N, C-alpha and C positions, 0 to 999 in steps of 0.2 A: 602433433604430439603423439608419442608412442605410449600407449597404456597397456599394461600387462593384461593379456587377453584370456586368461583362464584363472579360475579359482576352483580347485578340485576338492571333492568331498574327502573327509579325513580317511575313510576306508576305501582303498582302491580294489579293483578286481584282482584276483589271484593271477600270478604270472603263469603262462603256459609256454614252456620252452620249445623252440622250433626243432625241426628234425635234423638229420645228419648233414654233414658238410658235403657240398656238391664237388665232383672232381673237376669240372670245367665251369666255374661260376659265372664267367662273362660271355659264354657262347650264346648266340641267338637272342640278343636283346629284343624285346617287344615294345613297340612304341604306341602310345595313345596321345593324339589321334593317329589313325593308320596312315603311314606315309604313302601307301599305294593308292590312296584316293585323294582327289583334289579337295581343298578346304577353302572356305571363304576368308579365314584369318587364322593366325597362330598367336596364342598368348601363353598357354601352358602346355608343356609336353611331359608326359609320364614315361619313364623308362623302367621296364620290369625285366629282371634277369631270372628267367624260369629255373635256371640251375643254381641260383643263389639261395641264400637263407639269411638268418639274422646276423651272420658274421660280416655281411657286405656293408662297408662303410664308405662315406663320401669324404674326400679330402677338401675341407672348407676352403683351403687356399687356392683351389682350382676354380672357384666360382666365377671369377672374372674372366677365366679362359674359356668358359662355356659360352659360345656365341651362335647366333643364327644370322646368316649373311646372304646377300645377293649382289654380285659384282663388287662395287666399291662400298656398298651399304653394309653395315654391320651393327648388330645390337647385342649387348652383353646381357648375360643372365642377371636378373635383379633379385632373385630369391631362389633358394634351394630348400626343399623340405622332403622328408621321407624317413624310412627306416628299413633296414635289411635290404631286400631285393627290390623294393618299390621306392622310386625317387621322382620328384616332380620339379621341373625347372620352369621358372616364370620369366617372361620377357615383356617389354612394352609391345603392345599388340601390333602384329604385322598384317597389313591389309593390302599392300601394293602387289598386284599380280606378278607372277613369275616364280622361278624355282629358287627357293630359299634353303640353304644348306645348314643343318644343325650339326655342330661340331663339339664333341666332348673330348678333351685332350686325354692322352694316355696317362695313366696313373691317377686319374680323377677318382677312381674307386679302388679300394683294397678289400681283399677277402682272405683272412688268415695268412697274411704275408704276401699273397699274390696281388699284382697290380693289373688294372684293366688296360687293354690296348686302346688305340685311337678309335673312337666310335663316331660314325657319321650317318646321317640319313638326310633325304631331300624331301621337302614339302612343296607341292605345287599349289601356290596360292592363286586363286582364280575368282573373278567376279562373274563368271559364266559357268556355273556348275549344273550339270544335268542331274539333279537329285533323283534317285530312284524312289519309287513309291509303291505301296501296296494298298489294297482296298478291301473292306469288308462291308457287304458281301463281295467276293472276288469278282473281277471284271468278267463279263460274258456268261455268268452263271444264272440259274433260275432259283428263285426263293419264293416261299409261300407268302401270300398277303398276310401281314400281321393282323391278328384279331383286334388288338388295341394299339394305338399310336399310329404314326405315319410311316412312310418309307424312310428309313434311316440308314445313311451310307457314311462310312468313315474312311478317310484317306490318311495314311501314315507315311512320312517321308524319311527314308533311311539316311542315317548320318546327319540329319538336321538337328539343330539346337532349338530354333524357335521359328514358328510360322506366323506370319501376320498378313492381314487382308489388305495392307497398303499396296497400291499399284506401283510396281517397280519399273515398268516400261510404259511410257505415255501411249494412250490409245488401246492398250491391251484389254481384252474383254473376257468375261465368263458367260457361257451360254448353257442353260439347263432346259432339256426338253422331256416331255412325257408323250409317248406315241407320236413323235414328230411335231408336237405342238410346243412352241416356245413359251416358257413360264417366266413370270416376273418375280423379282425378289420381294419377300415380305418379312415382317418382323416377327410374326407369330403364325405358324402353319395351322394351329388349332382353330384360329379365328378367320384366317384368310386363305384363299386357294392359290397357292404358289409354292415357291421354294424358299428355304432359309439356309444361308451358308455362314458358318462361324468357325473361328480358329482358336485352338487351344494347344499349348505345348508344341509338339512336333506334328500336329495333324490338323485336318479340316473335317468338319461334320456337315453333311448335306442332308437336309430334311425336306421331303416333298409331300404335300398334302395328299393323303390317300383318297380323300373325297373326289379327287379328279379322275380316279380310275378304280371304282369299286369292284370291277371284274378283273382287274390286273392290267398290266401293260409294261412297256419298256421305258426306263429312265436313262437318259444319256446326259453326260456332263462333258463340256469342252472348255478348256482354258487356254488362251493364248499365252505364249511365253511372256513372263513378267506380269501376268494378270494379278499376282499377289507377290509377296516377298518371302524368301527363306534365308534366314541368317543375314538379312539386310541386302541380299542380291536378288536377281530375277529368278522367279520360279520357272520350272520347265513347262513346256507345252503338254497338255493332258487330254486324252480322250478315253471315255469310260462308259460302259453300259451295263445294266442289270435288268432282268425281266422278272416281274412279280406275277404269280399265278395262284389260282385257288388251290387249297390243300386237298389231299386225297382223303378218302374215308378209311378208317381202320377197323379191323375185326379183332375179336378176342375169344379165348376159351377159359374155362374155370377148372380148378382142381381143389377139392373133389368136383367131378362133373356135375352140372346142374341136373337135379332129379335123383342124386345119390342118397343112399341110406348110410348114415355115419354113426359111430358110437358116441362121439362128442364133437360138436362143431366148434373147435377152438380157432380154426383159421381157414381162409379161402384164398387160394393163389389165383390171381388174374394174370393171364399171359396174353400179350398182344401179338397176334399171329403174323401180321404183315408189317411189323415195325422192327427197326434195327436197334434203336435206343429209346429209353423212356426215363422220365423223372417225374416226381410229384410236382403238381402245380403249387405255386406259392401259397394259395389260399385253401389247400386241402386240409380238412380237419375232421375229427370224428363225427361231427354232425352231418357230414356229407356221405357217411357210410352207415347204412341202416340194415338191421336184421329184424324182421317183423314176423311174429308168430301168428297163429290163426286167431288168437284173441285180440290182435291189433296192437300189442305192446311193442314199442320200438326200443332196440338196444344199440347204443352207439359203439363203434369200434374203439379198441384201446389204441391201436397204432396201425400205420400203413408203412411197410418197409420193402425195399428192393430185395429180390431173390437173385443171388449170383449163380452162374453156371447153367442157366436155362437156355434152351435153343433160341428163344426169343425173350425180349425184356418182360420181366414178371414182377408183380407186386403181391404182397401178402397182407390180408386184412385179419387182424387178431381180435377175438371176442372174449368177453368175460367168462369166468368159470361159473358153473351152476345153472346152465340153461336146462330147462325142463324138456322132457321128450315131447316130440310133436313135429308139425310141419312148419318150415320157416321160409320166408322170402328174403333174398339177399339183394341189396341195391346200392350202387354207387352212382352219383349224379354225373352228368356229362361234363366234359372239360376239366376233370380232376387230375389229368396227367398231361405232361408235355411229351409228345412222341416225335422221334427223329429230330429233336431240337426245335420243334414247332410248338408254339404256344396254344394251349387250350383247344385241342382237337380230338381228345379221346371221346369215344361214344358212351352213351348211358349203358350201365352194366347191370344185368339181372340174372338171378339163379334161384332154384328151388331145392330144398333139402329136407329129408326126413331124419330127425334125430332120435336114435334108439340106443339108450345106454347099455343095453344087453349085447350090443354088437361091439366086440373088442378085438380088433386086428392086432397081431403080434408083429412088432418091428424092431424091438431092442435086441442087442447082442448080449451074449452071456459073458460073465466075468469068471476068472481073470481074463483081461483083455490087454493086448499089446500091439502098438503100431510102430514099426521100425522105419517106415518111409523108405523102403528099399527100392520102390519103383514109382514112376510118375503117377501111375493109376491109384496109388495109395491115398491120394487126396480126393478121389471121386466121391467118397462117402462123407467127407467133411463139409461143413458149412463154412464158407469163407466170406467175411463181412469186412468191407473196406470202409470203416466208420469215418476216417478222415478224408476220404475221397481223393487221395493223391494219385491213385492209379487211373483216375478219370481225367487227370490234369497233366498228362505227359510223363508220368512215372510208372512204366508198365509193371515194375516189381514192387509197387507200393501196396500190394496186398499179398497175403500168404500164397506161396507157390512152392513147387518141388524143385530141388537143386542138388547137383553134385558139387560138394564143397572142395576147397583147395587143400584140405587136410589129407595127408598120406596115411590112411589108417587100414587099408585092406589091399589085396593083391592088385586091384585095378587102379590103385593110386587115388581113389576118391572114397568119400563116405557120403551116403545119401541122407538128406535132411529136408525138413520143411523150413522155409525162411521167409522173412519179410524185410523190405527196405524201410527204414524208419526215418523220421525227420522231426519237424516241429509239431508238438501236440499229437503224437501218434495215437491212433485209435483203430487197431486192426485185430480182428477176432479169427481164431482158428478153432472151430467147434466140432467136437467128435460126433460120430453117429450115436444114436440112442443106445444106452446100456441098461440092462435089467438089474436094478438094485433093490434091496429089501429095506423096509423101514426099520430104523433102530440099529442096523448093522453098521460097523465101521470098516471103511475101505482105505487102503493106502494108494494115493495117486502120486506118480513120480514121472519125471522127464529129465532129459539131459538138455542143458541150454548153454549157449555161448554167444558172446558178441564177436564182431569182426575187427581184427587189427587193434588199434588203440582207441577205438570208440567205445563209449559206455552205453548200456541199454538198460531199460527197466521192463518188467513184465509181471503179471499176476496170473493165477489160475483160479477159475471159479466154476461152479456147477449150478445147473438149473434143469427145469423140467421141459425145456424146449430149446432148440438151437437158435436162440435169439438173445442179444445182449441184455434186454430188459428182463429176461427170465433167468439170467445168471445171478442168483440172489445169495448163494452160499460161497464164502471165501474158503478155498482149499489151500492155496499158497499165497500169502499176502504179497503186496507189491515188493519186488526184489530188485536190487541194483546189481548189474553185472559191470564191474568197473572198466575192464578192458580185456582184450583177447588173451593177455598173458596171465591174468589172475581171476578173471570173471567166470571162466568156464567151469562147469561142475554139474553134479547130479542134485536135483532138488525134489523135495517131496512134501506132502501134506496129507491130512486125513479128512475124510468125508463121512458123515453120518446122516443119511437122508431121513427127513421127518415123515415122508410118505413113500410107499413102495411104488414101483413102476419104472417107466423109462426116464433116465437121466442123461444129460449131456455134460461133457467136460469142455470148458472153454479156456484156451490159452490167449490171453489178452496182452498185446504189445502196447505199452504205455509210455515209451520214451518221449520226454518232453522236448528235447532239442539236441542237436549235434550228435545224432546217432548215424549208423550206416546200415548194418544188417544184424538182425536177431535170428539165430538158428535154434531149432529145437529138434530133438530126436528121442526115440524110445519112450514115447508117451504110453503110460500103462496105468491100469486100475487092477488092484489085487483082488483075490477072493476075500470074502468077509474075514476080518481078524477074529480069532477066538475070543469070546467074551471074558475068559478068565485069565488072559495074559496081563502083564502089568501095564498100567497107563503110562503116560509120559512123565518124566521127571518134572518137578515143580521148581519155579524160580531159578531157571537156568541162566547163568551170567558168565561172561568172559571179560576180564579187565586187565589192564597193563599195570605193572609195578612202577611207581614214580622213579625210584632210584635204580631200577634194573628193567628198562623198557622192553628187553627181548624175552621177558618172562610173562607168559599168559597165566592169570590166576582164574581158574575155573571153579565156580561154586554152583551148588544145586541142592535140592531136597529129594531124597529117594522117594519113589512112588509109594503112596499108602493105599491106593485103590487099584482095581483092575480096570480094563477098558470099558466094562459095563457099569462102572461106578460102585462096585462092591468092595468092601475092605479086604485086603490080602494079609496073609499071615507071614509070608517069607519071600525073600528075593534071593535068587541064586547068585546073581552078579549084575554089575552095571559096567558096560564097556564105554570108554571114552575114546572118541576118534578125532583125528586131525586130518582134514581133507580125505576122509573115507578110510583111513588106516588106523587100526586100533593102537593107541599109545599107552593105555593103562586100563587095568581091570580091577574093579572094586569087588571083592568077594564077600558074599553074605551080609550086605548092609542091612540094617534094621529099616523096616518101612517108615518113611518120613524122616529118616536121619539126615542131618546136614553133612554135606560132603564138600571138601575142597581139594583141588589138585593143581600143582604148578607145572607148566610145560615151558621148557626153554627152547627157543628157536634160534636159528643162526643168522637170518636176515629179516629185516623189517618188511612186512607184506601183509596182505589180507589172508586170513586163515579161516576155514570153516570147521568149527568144532561141533560134535554131536555126542549125545548120550543115549544109550539103549539098555533098558533093564530086561532081565530074563527071570522067569520062574519055571516051575515044573511043567507048565503048559506051553512054554516056548518063549520066543522073542516078543516083546511088547511094542509099544508105540515110541518111535524115535523122536528126539528133539534136537534141533540144530540151530546154530546162528553163525554169522560171519562177522569177524572183528579184525581190526587192524592191530597187529602186534608190532610194536616199535614206538618211536617218538611220534605222536600225531602232529598234525599241523599246529603251529603255535597261534595264539591270538596275536593281533597286530601290535607293533611297538607303539609306545606312547611317549609324550613329552619330547617330540622331535623338534630339534632346533638346528639352525645353521647360520653362520656369519663368516665374513671375510676376516682372515687373520692379519697380522702385521704385514704379511707379504702380499703385495697387490695381486689380485686375481686368485689367490689361494683360499679355499673354503674349508671350514671345519664343521662337521656334522656330529651331533650327539643325540642320543635317544635313551629311553628306559626300556630294558628288556621285558618281554612279556612274562607274566608270572603264571599264566595258565595256558593250557592248550585250547583248541577251538571248541572243546566240549566243556570248558570251565574247570578242568582238573589241573592241579599243580603241575608245573613243568620245570625240569632242571635247566637253568640257563646255559650250562656247559654243553648241552645238546643242540644249541641253536647257533647258526651263523646267519649272515645277512647279505642280501643283495641290495645295491643302491642303483636306482635308475634316475636319469634326468627326465623330467616331465616337461613337455612343450606342446604348443598348439601348432598343428600341421596344416591349418586351413579348413579342416573338417571336424576335428575333435582333438582330444588329448592323446598324444603319442608318447612313447617311452623309448629311451635309449639307455642301455646298461652301462654304468660307470665302473662298478666293481661287483664281484661275487665272492662268496666264501669268506666274508669279513668276520673276524672274531672280535669280541668286545662290543662296546656301545659307543664308539666314536670312530671317525674316519676323516683324514685330512688329505686333500689332493688339489692340484692346480686345475681350476676350472676354466679360467680365462688367462691367456698369455699376458705377461707384464707389458704395459703400454697400450693394450687393446682398449678400444672405446668401452665405456661402462655399459653394462646390460644386467637385466634381472635373470636369475636362474632359480628353478624350483626342483626339489629332489624328493623322491619317494623311498622309504626304507621298508624292506620286506623281510620278515623272519623266515628262515629256512630250516627244516628238520628232515629226517628221513621220510616223513609223511608228506612233504611237499612244501610249497610256499604259502605263507599266510597272505591275508589282505595286507595292504600297505598303509602307511601313514606318511603325510607329506610335510615338508617345511613350508614356511611362508616364502614369498619371493625374496631372494637374497640379492642385493646390489653388489656386483663384482666388476672389477676393472679400474680404470683410471678415474679418480674422483674429480669432481668439478672444483675449479679454483675460484677465489673471490676476485671481483664481485660476481655473485651468482644471481641471475634473474629468471623469472618465469612469468610471461604475459599471456600465455594460452592462445596467441594469435597466429601461430605458424609452426615452423620447425622448432621444437623445444626440447630441453632435457627430458629424459624419460620419467614417467610417473606410473604408479600402480594404484588401482582403486579396489576396495573391498566393501561389500555390504556387511555391516556389523549388527543391524537389527531391522526387522521388518523388511521394507522394500527401499530403504535408503540407498541412493546411488549418486556418485559424483560423475558429472559430465561436463562437456565444453559447450558453451552457448554463445550465439552471436548477439549483436546489439538488437537485432530484430526480435529476439526472444524476450518479450516483455517491454520492448521499446526503451531499453536502458543503455546509456552511453558508457562504454568502457573507460576507466580513468586514465589508462596509459595510451589511448588513441589507436589501439590495434583492432578495435571493433570486436573483441572477444573476451570472455571471462569464464571462470569455472563456477559450477553451482552444484550443491547437494540437494536433490529433490526428496521430499518427504510426503508420502501420501497420507499417512496418519501420524498423530503425535507419538513420539518415541522412535520413529524410523531414524536410523543412523548409518553413517558410512565414513570410511577414512580414506584419504588420499595421501600417498606416500611418495616422497621424492627419491631420487638417486643420492649417492654419497656426495657430500660437500666437504671440502678440505679446510679445516680451521687451524691447521698445525702452525701456521705462521701469523695468524691473526692475533691482535692485541686486545681489541674491543669489538668483537663480532656482535652484530645486531641483525635480527630478522625484522623486516618491515613488510606489511601487506595491507591492501585496501579491502575493507568490508563494506558491503552495501547495506545500509540501515533503512528499512522501509518506514513509511509513515504508519502510525498506529501502534498495535501491540507488539511485544517481543515475540520473535518467531523461532528462536533456538539458540544454541551455543556452539562455539568453535573451541575445541580443546587442542592447543598446540602441543605436540608431543615430539620428543627427540630420542633417537636411537643412536647410542655411541658405543655399541659392543655388548650391551646387556639388555636388549629388547627396548621397545618404545615405552617411555615414561612421560607422564604429563608434566609440562613446564609452566603453562599459563592458560587460563580459560577466559574466553571473551563471550559476553552475552550480546546477541544480535538484537539490540533494543529498537523499539519503535521510536520515531522522532516526529516532531511537528512537520519538518520538511525532510522528505526522503533524499538520500544521497550517500556518496562514498566517504568513508572516514578511515584515516590511517591508524593501524594497530601495530605496535612494536613489541618485540620480545628480546630481552637481553640474553645473549648466548655465551657470555663470558665464562660460565661454569664449564663450558665444553672446549675451551682453548686447548690447542695441542692435540685435538682428536679429529677424526673423520666422523661426520654425523649424517643421519637421515632425518628429515622432517616429516611429521605426520599431522594432517589436519583432520581431526576427528569431529565431525559435525553431527549434531543431534537436533531434529526438528521438535519443537514443542507445540506447534499448531499444525492441523492437517492441511494438505495441498499447499505447501510452502516451498520456496527455493532459497537456500542460503548461498549468497554469492560472494566470491573473493576474487581478487585480481592483483596484478603488479607485485608479485612476490619478489623480494630481493634480500640477499644476505651480503653485508658489506662490513668492512673493518673501519670503524669511525676514527680510529687513531691514525690512519694512514694519510690524513690530510684530505679526505674526500669531501669534507665540508669546504665552503668557500673561504680558503685561507691563503696567506701569502707566505712564501718561504724562499730563502736565498735571493731576495729582491725580485722574484718572478711573480707578477700579479695577473690574475684572471678576472675579467669582468664580462658582462654581457651587454649586447645591444640588440635591437630588433633584427632577428634573422642572422645573428653573428656572435662570435666569441672574440673578445679583444685581449691580446697578450701584450704585456709590457715587462721590460726588464729581462728579456730572454737572451739578449746579446745575439750570438751566432748559434745558439742551441736550437734543437728541433722540438717543436710542440706537436704532440700527437693527440688527436681527438678520437675517443672510443665511444661506441654505443654501449648501453647498459648490459648487453649480453657479451661484452668483451671484444666485439669486432672493431677493427681500425676503420674509421670513417674518412679521415683526411689528415694531412700533415702540413706544417708550415715552418719555415726557418726564420728565426728572429721575431722582432716585435711586429705587431700589426693586427689587422682584422682577418678573421677566418669565417667565411660565409658558410652557414649550415641551415638545415631545415629546423622548424620548431621541434623541441623535444628535450630530453634530459641526457647529458653527456658527461663523460669523465675526460678531463684534460690533464696531460702529464707533460712536464718539461723539466728536465734534470731531476732533482729530488722533490719537485713540487707537483702536487696533484690536487685537482679541484673537481667537485661535482656541481654542474651548472645547469640551470633550466633556461632554455632559450625560447622566447616567444616569437 
């Protein structure tokens, strides 16, 4: 039985349109699996056209011409799925060794009018593949003895799908040795002295009891060919060894150096002199880091963090504020760090310090301060923190670094910037050197920022009293979105008013959540203190779009009423309004606190940055800016989406209600909206989409979805609203039955290949499924050993099962009959029979699944005469009224009772039954045809006589006479 295999949420993800059309879309197809390597079998082949894009389409009529063959053997493609440049072909599994040729005929694919050439490739199927393998630790290397756990070795087999410990070759053995002593296999190395071998996925794991070699030794592993199996065939022969040894002793140094006099002991940097890499141990916590004064008071560390840029791996211990002057002992317990990738080998760390608050070294730079990043050395004074750790996991540019960009902005053809590669949950800091700032003074902090290409980025700028993320407590520029390289680039600024004087650091924090590429910054600056009597920023600054004229920005604000120090001001000389840094209007002599409105008309829909800056006789004040989309924003998604087949077979009509608001909940003009229609289907991994139409105006669309005469199938469509702001989320139709309708008599027994059905959960966890007689030890009433059931975990769970289209246009007295299993005991639920005849499903008759003294199947019937002359779909809406119940139905049939299907006589032809036979009388020389209840011809006979058949229910036709007979 084919059941619709997806039910998508009403709001789909927004559509992202692919890139530009490739010039040679079918050149260099890439196949998966790789044809250059032997394989144990072939069942699915993916073809990727690297130069293709979303315009690449497959000609469904070519499916049967896609074959994989060897000699006279040939297998046709059984299924094709995919979208754009990625397509997957499915075959009955090929396992016979030899060279099998995959052939995709010319014209199988089209791309914007171009047709693909003949595409072939050869797979070498073999039952003797020498799978390549890698090991960790690598073969022949030395590794320190682990402090905890046993010797742990992992083997991974390249190009394998599944590794199993089943012996593939009789007599093949595995041998594990430690220092030339053969070990025995055990089930638990922590309790027994030996080795344990296990398989998982595409690898093997070998564990050897460390207690056998406390001072180290060499582990060897040998496997005969076929000692285990890979993808169901013999594994390769293997030889491997690794040597474990005692770890080395590490040394360290401290900054400030032990014995130093310091003005304030806020941090101590520990550098491991003879280590190349270091990480905190998993159980390191403040209780293991102790600062003790002469009075014996212990003060725990606030944090321990890595220090980038040191000659050797370094860590920083940070202590609370407010330590009294005096002598202090610093201590970190042993094994708090992992060095060179080795667990728990760091030494105990000790140091002595004299804290003298009168000792104040000067480190901060004076303002105004500007960093243009003109040379690679410009980053030497910055603190760079790779908070997300991606630079340590194979992404060298995953932390801030210096770069010459691709922009042509100076004579050399490059501009110099700092940049960082972003990704998922980016957490990267670029922190300035210390700057001397005064308490209560206001400073303007600015920078130039841009994303790369069509990727979006987010960042924020913060300030703090130390070059550490947890000290960045003041927000200067809140988190800001750079939409893409064409509209996101710009100058950004904010204001900082320190609450204490001294050294302050400015931190640029990359925070892109996902789908980023590069974030670039340049010209990071901090101004001199702003004069205290210049105007403060304007208040309640807003930029909105006009509903009826979306290319007009409505800018509103209140003029400043105070200066930057918070004192009232008497006059304002002017307020400049800017768009993308250019003055577009000047308001002369506005009254302090006055409400101001200005309308700005733009020519294209895009993001625009507007700002306002007030002046008085003391000069320019504090600027305010924000970025807003001017144009028609994205619409909210369409509603009331419906679809049905028209009078024309295979033609579908879709209707929907236009969104009334944009994505922000504001009214939207429907004249500014067009629509994209996508077909939604399941591609074996998830929901895929294929575009049917774009630029559709209005709220309906009619198109031929299935060719006339094609077998019936379910289709589902998503409707997406489109404006100049982009595509909305989508809303979907229910599954629509399209194609050639089923004729009478129609039956469904759930026992094998059956007409298509779709199932939907309507409440709770209700679900329709197919069950065998073994499920609950219940015999199916129609003898096919299967039935349908709706399971309910709790009372109120409900689901509906929907049939394909059934043609009643020639029926006179159509009737639905089906069997319902009534259990003994209490009532367990209801079955509401619904019919869809072009205006959605409507209830026709409801049955209660009552308890009975004796459990068993009972016939239920529904008169369908009200739907004569129509094509219908049936829906079986079941609701459980008891927990943990299964509502069962079987032997569905729709027949026309007026057609003589009852045991009748007509034109002197008479039908009767005998054990194992149908008896025909009065047929003369006419042919009597015997049909199964699903319409298949079983046998034929000429004239009168006995027709032998198996027990069952049959339709017999002879001339104008028809009978439905039950043969025992």
